C-alpha positions as CSV (number, residue, x, y, z in Angstrom):
1,M,77.8,-9.3,-4.4
2,S,77.8,-10.2,-8.1
3,G,74.7,-10.4,-10.2
4,N,75.2,-14.2,-10.8
5,S,75.5,-15.0,-7.0
6,A,72.3,-12.9,-6.2
7,Q,70.1,-14.6,-8.7
8,P,69.3,-17.8,-6.8
9,W,68.6,-15.8,-3.6
10,L,66.1,-13.6,-5.5
11,W,64.3,-16.5,-7.0
12,S,63.9,-18.1,-3.6
13,L,61.9,-14.9,-2.5
14,L,59.6,-15.0,-5.5
15,P,57.0,-17.4,-4.1
16,N,56.7,-15.3,-0.9
17,W,56.4,-12.1,-2.9
18,I,53.6,-13.6,-5.0
19,A,51.7,-14.9,-2.0
20,G,51.8,-11.4,-0.5
21,K,49.9,-11.5,2.9
22,H,52.0,-14.0,4.9
23,K,55.4,-14.2,6.5
24,R,58.5,-15.0,4.6
25,G,59.1,-18.7,4.3
26,E,55.5,-19.7,5.2
27,P,53.3,-21.5,2.5
28,A,50.7,-19.4,0.9
29,V,47.1,-20.1,2.1
30,P,44.4,-19.5,-0.5
31,Q,41.7,-17.1,0.7
32,L,38.2,-18.5,0.4
33,A,35.3,-16.2,-0.4
34,L,32.7,-16.6,2.4
35,K,29.1,-16.3,1.5
36,P,26.9,-14.2,3.9
37,E,24.6,-16.3,6.0
38,P,21.0,-16.3,4.6
39,K,18.4,-14.4,6.6
40,P,15.9,-16.4,8.6
41,A,13.0,-17.6,6.6
42,T,10.5,-16.0,9.0
43,Q,11.9,-12.5,8.5
44,P,9.4,-10.3,6.7
45,E,10.4,-8.5,3.6
46,R,8.6,-5.1,3.7
47,R,7.1,-3.9,0.5
48,E,5.5,-0.5,0.1
49,W,2.7,-0.3,-2.4
50,P,3.3,-3.6,-4.1
51,R,1.6,-4.6,-7.3
52,S,-1.9,-6.0,-6.7
53,D,-1.7,-8.6,-3.9
54,G,-5.3,-8.0,-2.7
55,P,-8.3,-10.3,-3.2
56,A,-10.3,-10.1,-6.4
57,L,-12.5,-7.0,-6.2
58,V,-16.1,-7.9,-5.8
59,L,-18.8,-6.2,-3.8
60,A,-18.4,-7.3,-0.2
61,P,-21.6,-9.3,0.8
62,L,-23.6,-7.4,3.3
63,P,-24.1,-9.2,6.7
64,E,-27.7,-10.2,6.9
65,A,-28.2,-8.1,10.1
66,L,-27.3,-4.9,8.1
67,S,-30.4,-5.2,6.0
68,Q,-32.5,-4.8,9.2
69,A,-33.3,-1.6,11.0
70,M,-30.9,-1.1,13.9
71,P,-29.4,1.7,15.9
72,M,-26.4,3.3,14.2
73,R,-24.3,2.6,17.3
74,E,-24.8,-1.1,16.6
75,R,-24.3,-0.8,12.8
76,Y,-20.8,0.7,12.9
77,P,-19.2,-2.2,14.9
78,L,-20.9,-4.7,12.6
79,V,-19.5,-2.9,9.5
80,E,-16.0,-2.9,11.1
81,R,-16.1,-6.7,11.7
82,A,-17.6,-7.5,8.3
83,M,-15.0,-5.4,6.3
84,L,-12.0,-6.7,8.1
85,A,-13.1,-10.3,7.7
86,R,-14.2,-9.9,4.0
87,Y,-10.8,-8.5,2.9
88,G,-8.5,-10.3,5.3
89,V,-7.2,-7.1,6.9
90,R,-5.7,-6.7,10.3
91,V,-5.7,-3.4,12.3
92,R,-2.3,-2.6,13.6
93,K,-3.5,0.4,15.6
94,W,-6.7,2.4,16.0
95,R,-5.9,6.0,15.6
96,S,-7.4,8.9,17.6
97,S,-7.1,11.2,14.6
98,T,-9.1,11.0,11.3
99,S,-6.0,9.8,9.4
100,G,-5.0,6.4,8.2
101,V,-2.6,4.3,6.2
102,A,-2.7,0.9,4.5
103,W,0.2,-1.4,3.7
104,S,1.1,-5.0,3.3
105,V,4.0,-7.2,4.5
106,L,5.1,-10.0,2.2
107,Y,6.8,-13.0,3.9
108,K,9.4,-15.2,2.2
109,D,7.1,-18.2,2.5
110,G,4.6,-16.4,0.3
111,K,2.2,-15.3,2.9
112,T,1.0,-11.7,3.0
113,S,-0.3,-9.6,5.9
114,R,-2.7,-6.8,5.0
115,L,-2.6,-4.1,7.6
116,I,-4.2,-0.7,8.3
117,E,-4.2,2.1,10.8
118,S,-7.3,4.2,11.0
119,P,-9.8,5.6,13.4
120,R,-12.4,3.1,14.7
121,P,-15.6,3.5,12.8
122,R,-18.0,5.2,15.2
123,G,-19.4,8.0,13.0
124,P,-19.6,9.1,9.4
125,M,-16.1,10.6,9.2
126,S,-14.3,7.8,11.0
127,A,-16.2,5.2,9.0
128,A,-15.2,7.0,5.7
129,V,-11.5,6.9,6.6
130,F,-11.7,3.3,7.8
131,L,-13.5,2.2,4.6
132,H,-11.0,4.2,2.5
133,E,-8.1,2.3,4.0
134,I,-10.0,-1.0,3.5
135,G,-10.5,0.1,0.0
136,H,-6.8,0.2,-0.8
137,H,-6.6,-3.5,0.0
138,A,-9.9,-4.3,-1.7
139,I,-8.8,-2.8,-5.0
140,G,-5.2,-4.0,-4.6
141,L,-2.3,-1.9,-3.4
142,G,-0.5,-0.5,-6.4
143,R,-3.1,-1.7,-8.9
144,F,-3.7,1.8,-10.3
145,K,-1.0,4.2,-11.4
146,P,-0.4,7.0,-10.7
147,R,-0.9,7.0,-6.9
148,C,-3.5,9.8,-7.1
149,L,-5.7,7.4,-9.2
150,E,-5.5,4.8,-6.5
151,E,-6.6,7.4,-4.0
152,F,-9.6,8.2,-6.1
153,Y,-10.7,4.6,-6.3
154,A,-10.1,4.0,-2.6
155,W,-12.4,7.0,-1.9
156,A,-14.9,5.7,-4.5
157,F,-14.9,2.4,-2.7
158,S,-15.4,4.1,0.7
159,L,-18.4,6.2,-0.3
160,H,-20.1,3.5,-2.3
161,Q,-19.8,1.1,0.6
162,M,-21.2,3.7,3.0
163,R,-24.2,4.1,0.8
164,E,-24.6,0.3,0.5
165,L,-24.2,-0.3,4.2
166,G,-26.7,2.3,5.2
167,L,-24.1,4.8,6.8
168,P,-24.8,8.5,6.5
169,I,-22.5,10.5,4.1
170,T,-22.3,14.0,5.5
171,D,-21.0,17.2,4.0
172,R,-17.9,16.9,6.1
173,V,-17.2,13.5,4.6
174,R,-17.8,14.8,1.0
175,K,-15.5,17.8,1.7
176,R,-12.8,15.6,3.2
177,A,-12.8,13.2,0.1
178,G,-12.6,16.2,-2.3
179,E,-9.8,17.9,-0.5
180,A,-7.9,14.7,-0.1
181,L,-8.0,14.1,-3.9
182,V,-7.0,17.7,-4.7
183,Y,-4.0,17.2,-2.4
184,A,-3.1,13.9,-4.1
185,V,-3.2,15.5,-7.5
186,D,-1.2,18.5,-6.4
187,K,1.4,16.2,-4.9
188,A,1.6,14.2,-8.1
189,A,2.0,17.4,-10.1
190,R,4.9,18.5,-7.9
191,R,6.5,15.1,-8.7
192,K,6.2,15.9,-12.4
193,L,3.0,14.0,-13.3
194,K,2.6,14.7,-17.0
195,R,-1.1,14.0,-17.4
196,I,-4.0,14.0,-14.8
197,P,-6.2,10.9,-15.2
198,V,-9.5,11.8,-16.9
199,V,-11.6,10.5,-14.0
200,L,-9.9,13.0,-11.7
201,V,-10.4,16.1,-13.8
202,E,-14.1,16.6,-13.0
203,M,-13.5,15.6,-9.4
204,I,-10.9,18.3,-8.9
205,E,-13.2,20.9,-10.6
206,A,-16.1,19.9,-8.3
207,S,-13.9,20.0,-5.2
208,R,-12.4,23.4,-6.0
209,A,-15.9,24.8,-6.7
210,G,-17.2,23.4,-3.4
211,D,-19.9,21.2,-5.2
212,L,-20.2,18.6,-2.4
213,E,-23.2,16.8,-4.0
214,R,-21.2,16.4,-7.2
215,I,-18.2,15.0,-5.3
216,E,-20.5,12.3,-3.7
217,S,-22.1,11.6,-7.1
218,L,-18.9,11.1,-8.9
219,L,-17.4,8.9,-6.2
220,V,-20.4,6.7,-5.6
221,E,-20.8,6.2,-9.4
222,A,-17.2,5.2,-9.7
223,G,-17.5,2.9,-6.7
224,A,-20.5,1.2,-8.2
225,R,-18.6,0.5,-11.4
226,L,-15.6,-0.6,-9.4
227,C,-17.5,-3.1,-7.3
228,A,-19.8,-4.4,-10.0
229,P,-19.3,-8.1,-10.8
230,A,-16.5,-8.7,-13.4
231,A,-15.5,-5.0,-13.0
232,N,-12.1,-4.2,-14.4
233,P,-11.7,-0.5,-14.7
234,T,-8.6,0.6,-16.6
235,P,-6.6,3.6,-15.6
236,A,-7.6,6.7,-17.6
């Protein structure tokens, strides 16, 4: 076949060659880009340690009954209800161990659920852990950086509230707070923290020296400043 006679035949194939993904002779159908279906509006968007979404930090008003003499077994449940209501926190699970966690869930409609898991406050240690987790929401999750500084202020809130609410602060509680902060700082150091916040330096020294009274003093003092009206401590 000569070049001249082949030329019209080749030109007749050109449209099909351009269209690509269809059979010869069929018209090309444009491919539309389909957008993914939007997620339901009710689906929560999980955020770990968001910037402050907690209420303004003020000293939680004490229930009137707490100013009266009462058996400690009645005081702990009252503290539990008062703290959950004051800071709008919901307990996802009561833990049998003396460990806890605080987090929030932000919904697309703008609502936020503040959640914790902790032991139920029935004694000094369980109350300290419970108030520590409440403290994360009270000061605002992610308000203080680095994370070890937020841990310090959550423990400061906890021990200050225990003193204000008439709950005993035992040596076991003091030791637990000190060890938790040493662990938090060591963990931050492993993650290449360049500078330890000033407020933590003396705390770490007191904890490693076993000075339990100093640990309580430092935390309660920091908690008092934190919870004072118009308090706005800045990260050191």
